[in-house]
N, C-alpha and C positions, 0 to 999 in steps of 0.2 A: 520386512519391507522388500519391495520388488527391486530388481537390479536397475539402478538409476541410469546406467549406460544405455538401456533399451527404452528409456522414457522420452516422450516428446512433450513440449509445452502444451499441446492440445489435450493431453491426458491429465493435466493438473489443475486444481483449484487452490487458490491461496487465500488464507484467512489470517487477519491480524487482530490481536487482542492482548491485553494484559502483558505488554512488553514482549509478546511472542508472535512469531509467524509460523504457520504450519502449511505444508503442502499436502493436499489430499488427492487421492485418485478420483478423478471425475466420475468414474463408473461404479466403483465399489465403496468409496468413502474411506478407504484404507489410508492410514498415515504414511506418507512417503518420507518426509523429513520435518524436523522441528528446530527452530532457531530462537534464541532469546537475546533481546537487546541488553547491552551492558550498561546503558545509561537511559535516563528518562523513566517515565512511568505511565501506565494506562494504555489507552488506545494506540494502535499502530496503523498509520495511513500507508497504503500500498499502491504502487504503480508498476505495471509490467511495461517495460520499454524494450521491445525486441528480445534480445538474449540477456537482459538484466532485469532484476526485480528491485525497485527502490522502496525501502522501508524507512518511515519517518516516525519518530517517537519524541514528542515535545521538542521539536526542532533539531534533534540529533538525527543524522541521516546516514543510512548504510546502503551500499549497493551489494545485492546478493546474487549469486548464481541461482536462477530459478529451478534448475534441475537437481541441484545438490543442497542448496541452503548455505553454501560456503560464502564467507565474506570476501568481496572483491575490493571494496574500499570503505572508509568511514570518514565522515565530514561533520565535526561538531558545530559548525556555523557559529563560532564564537562571536559574542557581541551583538547577536541578532535577537536575543531573548529566547524565551520558551513559550510554549502554548501549542494550540492546535495549528498545524501547518497544512495548507492545501498543496497538492502536487498536481501538476498538469504537464502534458506532453502533446506535441503536435507531430504526428507521423503520417505521411501520405495524405495530408490534407484534412485529417480528422483529429479532433481534440478529445482528450480523456481527462476527466477530473474526478478525484476520489469522491466517494459517496457522502462523506461528512460535509465537504465543501458544496456539493450539489444540493444537499438538504438545507444548508445555510442560505444559499442563493435563492432557493425556492421559497423559503420562509420570508426572506427580505422582499422578494417580488410580491408575495401575497400581502404582506403588511403594507407595501407601497400602494398596491391596488386598492386595498381596503380604505386607506387614507384618502386616495383620490376620489373614491366613490362617495365620501361623506361631504 
């Protein structure tokens, strides 16, 4: 792995799956770091928020350092249940929603449109 001290966020791509988050080099695809959730199972939702990477797995939420994969904090969100969680952030007037939530919203809009057309 390359020296992470010399890495910028513009050089990384983040992938979440199977309780894991990996950072890949945007240009070579090389693995930069690998992190595994200690709770939850399945898909990991991701949100990059400036100098923080938010990872959510069945409601359990971690804040990671996107350059190193180190945990900054953990929030179990007790009493709120489990399941797929959408993450959204508004920074500088633009909103970011994870791909799973966007797909669900698109499917709901499509179903509503189909129902209105009949």
